[in-house]
N, C-alpha and C positions, 0 to 999 in steps of 0.2 A: 595525420603525419605530414611532414613537410615534403616538398618536392625532392630535396636532397636525400632524405631517407629512402624515398621510393627509388631514386636513382641508384643508391648503394645496394639496395635489395635486388634491383634489376641486374646490376653487374655481378652480384653474388650468384644469382640464378644462372646467368650466362656462364660463369666460370664452372659451376657444377655440371651444367649440360655438356660443356666442352670436355671437362675432365672425364665424365662417364663415357661419352662417345669415343674419346681417344683411347680409353681402356678397352672398350669392346672392339673397336676397329683394329687395334693393335693385336688383341687376342685372336681375332678371326684371321688377320693377315698371316699370323704365325701358325695357322692350321688348327686353332682351337674351335671348339663347338660350344653350343649352349650348355650341353651336359658336362663338358670338361672345364667350364668356367667356375672355379672355386669361390669366387667373390661375386657371382652373378647377382645375388639378392641385394647386396650392398650397392652394386653398380646401378641396378634398376631403381633402387630407392633414391640414390643420388640424382639420377636422371629425372625421375618424377618430381622430386622436391625442386630441382632446378627449373623445370618447365613451369611448375606452379608459381614459383617466385617470379619468373619472367613475366607471366601473364598478369598476375595480380599487381605487381609493381608497375608494369607497363600501363595498365589501365588506370592505376592510381596516378601516375604522372600525367596521363591524358586528362583526367578529371581536374588535376591541379592547374593544367594549362587551359581549362575551359573547353576542351574538345570533346563533344558528345556525339558527333556524327563522324565516323572515321573517314579521313581523307585517304587518297591513294597510297601515300607512304605508309600509313598504318596498315592498310590491307596487305601491302607488300611484306611488312614485318610479320603479320599474322601467318602469311603463306610460308615464310622462312621458318617461323616457330613450328608450324605443322610438319615441315620437312625434317627439321632437327629432331622432332619427336618421333617421326617414323623411322629415321635412319637406324636407330638402335635395334629395332626388330628386324628390319630388312637385312642388316649386316649379318645377323645370325642365319637367316633363311637363304640369302643369296651371297655367299662368301666371295664370289667373283667380283662383286661390287665394292668390297671393302677398301681396296686401294683407291677407287674413285671417290669414295666417301672421305678418305684421308685428305684429299685435296678439296673436296666440296665443302666440308665443314668450315675451314677458315675463310673460304671464298664467301660463303653465305653469311658468316659473322661480319666480314668486311662490308658486304652489301647492306646488311642490316644497320651497321654503324653509319654508312653513307646516307641511307634513307633517313635515319634519325637526325643526323647533323645538318643535312642540307634540305630536309623536308620538301 
């Protein structure tokens, strides 16, 4: 696949992760629980597929760039990926953090973009 295809898949993955996190965080902020979330299964599938697309396409882009030993900016993006992956479960277990996640998600996405653009 071309670098551009990997980039599009990476952006699709990011949009799926942000969509699912926004839904879960909004649900929890409004007093919802894991048990009361009628679309929880769909949300979790969306989140998982998004995370998978992010990591596969991200490593595909690295391969196209000839980067086989991850530099610092890649490590930073992996840490952000892990945080975004964990947020969905933590939001349900610790509802008091949901409002902080509402701010943290776009900040982490912005940081991830800065790391990728400015390497």
